[in-house]
C-alpha positions, 0 to 999 in steps of 0.5 A, spaced: 463 521 497 468 524 492 475 523 495 479 527 490 476 533 493 479 531 500 486 530 496 490 536 496 494 537 489 501 540 490 504 542 483 511 542 482 513 538 488 518 535 489 520 538 483 518 541 477 513 538 473 510 533 478 504 534 481 504 531 488 497 528 491 497 529 498 493 525 503 494 529 509 488 533 508 484 526 507 487 524 514 484 530 517 477 529 515 475 523 520 469 522 515 473 521 509 478 517 513 473 512 515 469 512 508 476 510 505 477 504 510 469 502 509 471 502 501 477 497 502 473 493 507 467 492 503 471 490 497 475 485 500 470 482 505 469 476 501 477 474 502 479 470 508 484 475 510 489 473 515 494 479 515 494 486 513 501 489 510 502 496 510 508 499 506 512 504 510 510 510 511 503 512 509 501 505 508 501 504 516 496 509 517 491 505 512 493 498 514 493 499 521 485 501 521 484 495 516 487 490 520 483 492 526 477 492 522 478 485 519 480 483 526 487 480 524 494 482 525 498 488 522 505 487 518 510 493 517 513 493 511 519 497 512 525 501 509 532 497 510 535 497 517 529 499 521 526 492 523 530 490 529 529 482 528 531 477 523 528 480 516 526 478 509 529 483 504 526 484 497 530 489 493 526 493 487 528 498 482 527 505 482 528 510 476 535 511 478 538 506 483 534 501 487 531 500 494 528 495 498 523 493 503 523 488 509 519 484 514 520 480 520 521 473 518 516 471 523 510 476 521 507 472 516 506 465 516 506 460 510 499 459 508 497 466 510 492 471 506 495 477 506 492 484 504 497 489 502 496 496 503 499 503 501 497 510 500 499 510 492 501 506 486 506 509 481 510 505 477 508 499 482 515 497 484 514 498 491 508 493 491 511 488 487 517 488 492 511 487 497 508 481 493 515 478 493 516 478 500 509 475 501 511 469 497 517 468 500 514 467 506 510 462 503 504 466 504 499 468 499 497 475 496 489 476 498 489 483 494 492 490 494 489 496 496 491 503 495 488 510 496 491 513 489 493 510 483 497 514 478 494 511 472 498 514 467 504 510 470 501 503 469 503 501 476 498 495 476 500 492 470 505 487 473 501 486 478 495 484 474 494 477 477 492 480 484 486 483 485 488 491 485 483 496 488 484 503 488 479 509 490 482 514 486 485 515 479 489 520 476 492 522 469 496 528 468 493 534 469 
C-alpha cells in the first residue's frame, strides 16, 4: 500500500510556503490505519517493548493502537499542565521560543523499554524531549516510530543512536 496516497497535502497551511501533511484522511481508512499499525509492529516485533509512549495529540492515535497490539501499557506525553499527577518535564527549543512535554512520574519504570510514537518528525525537538523523559525515568528507548518524516528538516539527525522508523518520507514539493 502506498500511504502517501492516503495523506492529504494542504498547501500554504498554516502559513504561506508550508505544505501541511494531513493524516486525517489516513485515519478515516481502516485498511490504511491498520496497515500503518501492522508496519510498526512488524518493524519493532523483535524489541522487548514494555510501554508505548504517544506524543500529544496525534501520537496518541497510533500509540494506543500499538500498545494494544503489543499487549503493554500506554504512556501519554502531554503538553504542560495537562496531567493531574506528579510529572517529569522536559523543555525543548522551537524556532521561536520553547515548549515542553510532561509524563506522569509513575508511568514509566526504571528498566522499561519504551517505544515512542508520533505522527510526524520535523526538526526532531519533540521526539528528542520524549527520549530525554524516558532516560530521566531510568528507562530505555526501544525505538521511535513516526508515520511521516519531513526528511528535508533532518529531524532524525540528533536521534541517530535510536532505531528511528518512518513509513512515509517527504522532501519539498
